C-alpha positions in Angstrom: 9.1 -17.4 -33.8 10.8 -14.1 -32.9 10.6 -11.4 -35.6 13.0 -8.5 -36.1 12.0 -5.3 -37.6 14.1 -2.3 -38.7 11.2 0.0 -39.5 10.9 2.6 -36.8 8.7 5.3 -38.0 9.2 7.8 -35.2 10.2 8.2 -31.6 7.9 10.2 -29.4 9.3 10.5 -25.8 9.4 6.9 -24.4 7.3 5.6 -27.2 8.7 4.1 -30.4 6.3 3.5 -33.4 7.2 0.6 -35.6 5.7 0.1 -39.1 4.9 -3.1 -41.0 4.5 -5.3 -37.8 2.5 -8.4 -38.1 0.3 -9.8 -35.2 1.8 -7.7 -32.4 -0.1 -8.3 -29.2 -0.9 -6.0 -26.4 1.6 -6.3 -23.6 4.0 -8.3 -25.7 7.6 -7.9 -24.6 10.1 -6.4 -27.0 14.0 -6.3 -27.3 15.2 -3.0 -28.6 18.8 -3.1 -30.2 20.4 0.4 -30.4 22.8 1.2 -33.3 25.7 0.8 -30.8 24.6 -2.8 -30.0 23.2 -1.8 -26.5 19.9 -3.6 -25.7 16.8 -2.3 -23.9 13.4 -3.9 -23.0 10.1 -2.7 -24.0 6.4 -3.6 -24.2 3.7 -3.2 -26.8 1.2 -0.6 -25.7 -1.0 -0.7 -28.9 -1.1 -2.2 -32.3 -3.3 -1.3 -35.2 -3.0 -1.8 -39.0 0.6 -2.9 -39.0 1.6 0.0 -36.7 3.0 -0.9 -33.2 3.5 1.5 -30.3 6.2 0.2 -28.1 7.0 1.6 -24.7 10.7 1.6 -23.8 11.8 0.7 -20.4 14.6 3.4 -19.9 15.9 6.2 -21.7 15.5 6.6 -25.4 18.8 8.3 -25.9 20.8 6.7 -28.7 17.7 5.4 -30.6 17.2 6.5 -34.2 14.7 5.6 -37.0 17.3 4.1 -39.3 19.5 1.7 -37.5 17.4 0.7 -34.5 16.1 -2.9 -34.6 13.0 -4.1 -32.8 12.5 -7.9 -31.9 9.0 -9.0 -31.0 9.3 -11.9 -28.5 5.7 -13.4 -28.8 5.3 -13.4 -25.0 4.2 -11.0 -22.2 6.6 -9.8 -19.5 7.6 -12.6 -17.1 9.6 -12.6 -13.9 11.6 -15.7 -12.5 10.3 -16.4 -9.0 11.8 -18.4 -6.2 11.8 -18.3 -2.4 15.5 -17.4 -2.8 14.2 -13.9 -3.5 13.8 -13.4 0.2 16.5 -11.0 1.6 17.2 -9.6 -1.9 16.8 -6.1 -3.4 15.9 -5.5 -7.0 15.5 -2.4 -9.2 12.1 -1.4 -10.6 12.5 -3.7 -13.6 13.3 -6.7 -11.5 17.2 -6.7 -12.0 19.2 -7.4 -8.6 20.9 -4.3 -7.3 22.3 -5.9 -4.1 25.4 -7.4 -5.6 23.8 -10.9 -5.5 23.4 -13.2 -8.5 20.3 -13.1 -10.7 17.4 -15.4 -9.8 17.6 -18.6 -11.7 14.3 -20.4 -11.7 12.2 -22.7 -13.9 9.1 -20.8 -12.7 8.6 -17.6 -14.6 5.2 -15.9 -14.0 3.4 -13.3 -16.1 3.8 -9.9 -14.2 0.1 -9.1 -15.0 -1.0 -11.9 -12.8 -4.5 -13.6 -13.0 -7.6 -12.2 -11.4 -8.7 -14.3 -8.4 -12.0 -16.0 -9.3 -14.6 -14.4 -6.9 -16.1 -17.9 -6.3 -12.6 -19.0 -5.1 -12.1 -16.2 -2.6 -12.4 -16.9 1.0 -13.8 -14.4 3.4 -11.0 -12.5 5.2 -11.4 -12.9 9.0 -8.0 -13.3 10.7 -6.9 -10.3 12.7 -3.5 -8.9 11.9 -1.7 -7.4 14.8 0.4 -4.4 13.7 1.4 -3.2 17.2 -0.1 0.3 16.5 -3.2 1.0 18.7 -4.9 3.3 16.3 -5.0 0.5 13.7 -5.3 -2.6 15.9 -8.1 -1.2 18.2 -9.8 1.4 16.0 -9.2 0.4 12.2 -8.4 -3.3 12.5 -6.4 -4.8 9.5 -7.5 -8.3 8.4 -5.6 -10.9 6.6 -6.2 -10.5 2.8 -7.4 -7.0 3.1 -6.3 -4.0 1.1 -6.1 -0.9 3.4 -4.4 2.1 1.9 -2.6 4.8 3.9 -3.6 8.4 2.8 -0.7 10.7 3.6 0.6 14.1 2.4 4.1 15.3 1.6 6.2 15.6 4.8 4.4 13.2 6.9 6.0 10.1 8.4 4.2 7.5 6.3 7.5 5.7 5.4 8.2 5.2 9.3 4.7 3.9 9.8 4.9 1.6 6.9 8.3 0.2 8.1 7.1 -0.2 11.7 4.1 -2.3 10.4 6.5 -4.2 8.2 8.6 -5.1 11.3 5.8 -5.8 13.7 2.9 -7.4 11.7 1.8 -10.9 12.9 -1.4 -13.0 12.6 -2.7 -13.3 16.1 -2.6 -17.0 17.2 0.1 -17.9 14.7 3.8 -18.0 15.3 4.7 -17.2 11.6 5.7 -13.6 10.9 4.7 -11.9 7.7 6.9 -11.9 4.7 7.2 -8.4 3.4 7.2 -7.5 -0.4 8.0 -3.9 -0.6 7.7 -2.0 -3.9 8.8 1.7 -4.0 8.0 3.9 -7.0 9.8 7.2 -7.6 11.3 7.5 -4.2 14.5 9.4 -3.4 17.9 7.6 -2.7 17.6 8.7 0.9 14.2 7.1 1.2 15.5 3.8 -0.4 18.5 3.7 2.0 16.2 4.3 5.0 14.0 1.3 4.0 17.0 -0.9 3.5 18.9 0.2 6.5 15.9 -0.1 8.9 14.8 -3.5 7.7 18.4 -4.8 7.8 19.1 -3.4 11.2 16.0 -5.1 12.8 16.6 -8.3 10.8 13.3 -8.0 8.9 15.2 -7.7 5.6 15.8 -11.6 5.6 12.1 -12.1 5.3 11.7 -9.2 2.7 11.8 -8.7 -1.0 12.4 -5.2 -2.1 11.7 -3.6 -5.6 13.1 0.0 -5.7 12.3 2.4 -8.5 14.2 5.6 -7.6 13.1 9.1 -8.6 16.1 9.3 -11.2 15.1 5.9 -12.8 12.8 6.0 -15.9 9.4 6.8 -14.9 8.0 4.2 -17.4 9.5 1.5 -15.0 7.1 2.6 -12.4 4.3 0.9 -14.3 5.7 -2.5 -14.0 7.3 -2.2 -10.6 4.1 -2.9 -8.4 3.3 -5.7 -10.8 6.6 -7.4 -10.3 6.1 -7.1 -6.5 2.5 -8.5 -6.6 3.6 -11.4 -8.8 6.3 -12.3 -6.3 3.8 -11.9 -3.4 1.2 -14.3 -5.1 4.0 -16.9 -5.7 5.2 -16.8 -2.1 1.6 -16.8 -0.7 -0.3 -19.3 -2.9 2.6 -21.6 -4.0 4.8 -21.4 -0.8 2.0 -20.9 1.7 3.4 -17.8 3.3 1.4 -14.9 4.9 2.6 -11.9 2.7 2.2 -8.2 3.5 2.7 -5.9 0.3 3.5 -2.4 0.9 3.3 -0.1 -2.3 4.7 3.4 -2.1 3.9 5.9 -3.6 0.8 5.2 -5.7 0.7 8.9 -6.6 4.0 8.5 -8.4 2.7 5.4 -10.2 -0.4 7.3 -11.4 1.6 10.2 -12.5 3.7 7.9 -14.7 0.5 6.5 -16.0 -0.6 10.0 -17.0 2.8 10.6 -18.7 2.4 7.5 -20.8 -1.2 8.4 -21.8 0.1 11.9 -22.9 2.8 10.3 -25.0 0.1 8.2 -26.6 -1.9 11.3 -27.2 -4.9 9.9 -25.4 -7.8 12.1 -24.5 -7.2 13.0 -20.8 -9.8 12.6 -18.0 -10.0 14.3 -14.7 -6.9 16.3 -13.8 -5.2 15.0 -17.0 -5.3 11.3 -15.8 -6.4 8.8 -18.3 -9.9 7.7 -18.2 -9.0 4.1 -17.4 -7.2 5.2 -14.1 -9.9 3.5 -12.0 -9.5 0.2 -13.9 -5.7 0.3 -13.8 -5.7 0.9 -10.1 -8.3 -1.9 -9.5 -5.9 -4.3 -11.5 -3.3 -3.7 -8.6 -5.6 -3.6 -5.6 -7.7 -6.6 -6.5 -4.6 -8.9 -6.4 -4.9 -8.9 -2.6 -7.0 -11.7 -0.9 -7.3 -15.2 0.5 -8.1 -18.1 -1.7 -10.2 -21.2 -0.4 -8.0 -24.2 0.3 -4.8 -22.1 0.3 -2.9 -21.4 3.6 -1.1 -18.3 2.3 -2.5 -14.8 1.8 -1.7 -11.5 0.2 -2.5 -8.3 2.3 -1.9 -4.9 0.8 -1.0 -1.6 2.4 -0.6 0.9 -0.5 0.6 4.4 0.5 -0.4 7.5 -1.6 0.3 11.2 -0.9 -2.6 13.2 -1.6 -1.7 16.2 -3.9 -2.5 19.5 -2.1 -3.9 17.5 0.8 -6.9 16.9 -1.3 -8.8 13.8 -0.4 -11.2 14.3 -3.4 -8.3 14.2 -5.8 -8.8 11.3 -8.4 -6.1 9.1 -7.0 -7.4 8.8 -3.3 -10.9 9.3 -4.5 -10.8 6.3 -6.8 -8.7 4.2 -4.4 -11.4 4.8 -1.8 -13.8 3.1 -4.0 -11.7 0.0 -4.7 -10.2 -0.7 -1.3 -11.7 -1.7 2.0 -11.3 1.6 3.9 -8.3 3.9 4.5 -5.8 5.0 7.2 -5.6 8.9 7.1 -2.6 10.7 8.5 -3.2 14.2 9.9 -0.8 17.1 9.6 -2.3 18.7 12.7 -1.4 15.7 14.9 2.1 15.7 13.2 2.5 19.4 14.3 1.7 18.2 18.0 4.6 15.7 17.6 2.1 12.9 17.8 3.5 9.7 16.2 2.0 7.8 14.4 -0.1 10.8 13.3 -3.2 8.7 12.4 -6.5 10.5 12.6 -9.0 7.8 13.6 -12.1 10.0 12.7 -11.8 9.9 8.9 -10.0 6.5 8.9 -12.1 3.3 8.3 -11.5 -0.4 8.0 -14.6 -2.0 6.3 -13.6 -5.5 7.2 -12.9 -4.7 10.9 -16.1 -6.4 12.1 -14.9 -9.7 10.5 -11.7 -9.7 12.4 -12.6 -8.7 16.0 -14.5 -10.3 18.8 -14.1 -13.3 21.1 -12.8 -15.6 18.4 -10.2 -13.1 17.0 -9.2 -10.4 19.6 -11.3 -9.9 22.7 -15.0 -9.8 23.4 -15.0 -6.2 24.4 -13.2 -5.0 21.3 -16.2 -3.6 19.4 -17.7 -1.8 22.3 -14.3 -0.2 23.5 -13.5 1.0 19.9 -17.0 2.5 19.3 -16.8 4.3 22.7 -13.3 5.7 22.2 -14.3 6.9 18.7 -17.5 8.6 20.0 -15.8 10.2 23.0 -12.9 11.5 21.0 -15.3 12.9 18.2 -17.3 14.8 20.9 -14.0 16.1 22.4 -12.8 17.3 19.0 -16.2 19.2 18.4 -15.8 20.8 21.7 -12.5 22.3 20.7 -14.2 24.2 18.0 -16.8 25.5 20.5 -13.9 26.5 22.9 -12.4 28.7 20.2 -15.6 30.7 20.1 -16.9 30.9 23.7 -13.8 29.8 25.8 -13.4 27.0 28.1 -15.1 28.7 31.0 -18.5 28.5 29.2 -18.4 24.6 29.1 -20.1 22.4 31.7 -18.2 20.0 33.8 -19.4 17.1 31.7 -18.0 18.9 28.4 -14.7 19.7 30.1 -14.2 16.0 30.7 -14.7 15.1 27.1 -12.4 18.0 26.1 -9.7 16.6 28.4 -10.3 13.2 27.0 -9.5 14.2 23.6 -6.1 15.5 24.5 -5.3 12.4 26.6 -6.4 10.1 23.8 -4.1 11.8 21.4 -1.1 11.9 23.7 -1.5 8.5 25.4 -3.5 6.3 23.0 -2.5 7.5 19.6 1.1 8.4 20.5 3.6 5.5 20.8 7.2 5.0 20.0 8.7 3.9 16.5 9.8 0.6 18.2 6.8 0.3 20.6 4.9 -2.9 19.7 1.6 -3.1 21.7 -0.5 -6.2 21.8 -4.2 -5.9 21.2 -4.8 -6.6 24.9 -2.6 -3.8 25.8 -4.3 -1.4 23.5 -7.8 -2.4 24.8 -6.7 -2.1 28.4 -5.3 1.4 27.7 -8.7 2.3 26.1 -10.5 1.3 29.3 -8.0 3.2 31.5 -8.7 6.4 29.4 -12.5 5.9 29.5 -12.3 6.0 33.3 -12.2 9.7 33.1 -15.7 9.7 31.5 -18.7 9.5 33.7 -20.0 5.9 33.6 -23.5 7.0 32.6 -22.0 8.5 29.4 -20.5 5.1 28.4 -23.5 4.0 26.3 -21.5 1.9 23.7 -19.9 -0.7 26.0 -21.8 -3.5 27.6 -22.2 -3.5 31.4 -20.7 -6.9 31.8 -17.6 -5.9 29.9 -17.4 -2.9 32.0 -17.5 -5.1 35.1 -14.9 -7.4 33.7 -12.4 -5.1 32.1 -13.1 -1.5 33.0 -14.1 -1.4 36.6 -10.5 -1.8 37.9 -9.6 1.6 36.4 -12.4 3.5 38.2 -11.5 5.1 41.5 
C-alpha cells in the first residue's frame, strides 16, 4: 500500500528529510509532489527511527516543509526493458529524449541488478577485435571483460570509445556488438558528437544511449550507469546479444557520489570521497561477465579522467583493483599527434592470455606482443640516455632500438579514426617493424614462428 506523508522536517541540498515514516526501505522509490502540483522522483537513502532521508532526482527548487507531499511506493527503482530500446536515446533518468514514444513493456527490472553467482560465471576467452592494434595485439580485450580507459582532460578518449563502439566484433562470429552507452556529466557538444558519429556510421541502430549532461542534476549520475547496465543485462542474458557497455566519465560519477555523501554529512575518506567508494564502484564493474549456458555477454569499457593526471588518485586506484587491467592514454603521445595515444607500457589486460593463441587469434600472437613490448621499452629507456650523453655515444645496436621506438609509435600505434585493422594485419605489421631489430635480439619469439611469419620481412 502506497503511503503519503506531509511531514517534511528539512531540506538540505538534494536531500529531503521526512518525519514519522513507517517501514521505509533503503533504495525505495518515492514520488515527491510539490505545492504547485509538479511531481518529482526520489529514492530513500537512509531510514532510522521514523526519519527517512530522501534523495531527489532533480532540482529541489519549489519544495517547502509545509505543503510538499511524499509518497513511498514500496518498491525499488525499475526500468521497462525491451529490444525496442535499440536505436533510442534516453536522459540520465531513463526518459526518452529523441522524440520517440516511451518504452512500454511488461518487463520491468530493478536497476540495482543482481550479482552474478560466481559459480555461474563462465571463464572469458573469446577474443574481441576492436580494430586498434595497441589493444588487439598488445592489450587484448576478451568478451565479458571489464577493461577501463584511463585518460586525462583534453585527450581523445571519446574518439577512441566511439571507434571501438563502431568496430568491435567477436572474431569468428558474424554478429556485431550491441552498444549500450552511458554518459555522466558530459557537455552538450560531447553528447552531440556521440549521437552524430554513431548515426552517421549506422551504429546508432544497434545502440542504446543514456545521456546525463553537465547541466542535469548531478544526483541523476548515480542511477545513469545502473540504468545502462540493467538494459545491457537484459539484452545479453534474455535476448542473447553480445553487449559492449561504455561508461563515461566515471570521475563525474564518483564526484556525484561524494556530493551526496557530503549532503548526508558522512565522515569523508580519501580526498573527501566516501569510505564505501570501492564497494560502490565494484557494484558497477562486477556487472560485466559471461554466464554458463547463456550465449550473450556484457563487456565493459569504463572511461575515467584522472584528476591532475594522477594514477594514484582514489578513482583510478580503486578501479585498478576491481577491473582486469587498464588502457592508459598518454599526453606525450598526443602532443606528437599520435592517435590513438595509447601508451602500451603502463597498459595491461589481465585476461589477454585467455583470448589469444591458435584457437583465438594466431599462434605467434603471444611472442610478437611480448617482443614488441620489450623492444619498445628498451627504445624508450634509451631516449632518456640520449638526453644525457647524446645519440653519438650509443652503439649501433642501441641506435636500432631507439629508431624502433619512434617507428613503433608512428606506424604501429598510429592509425586513422576510421581505420579498422584485423588482428592478422596488426601482427604482420609487428613482424615488419621487428625486421629492423637484429635477429639474435629477438629472444621472445619462437624460431618456427620467425620462419613462418617474420622471415619474409627480412632482407
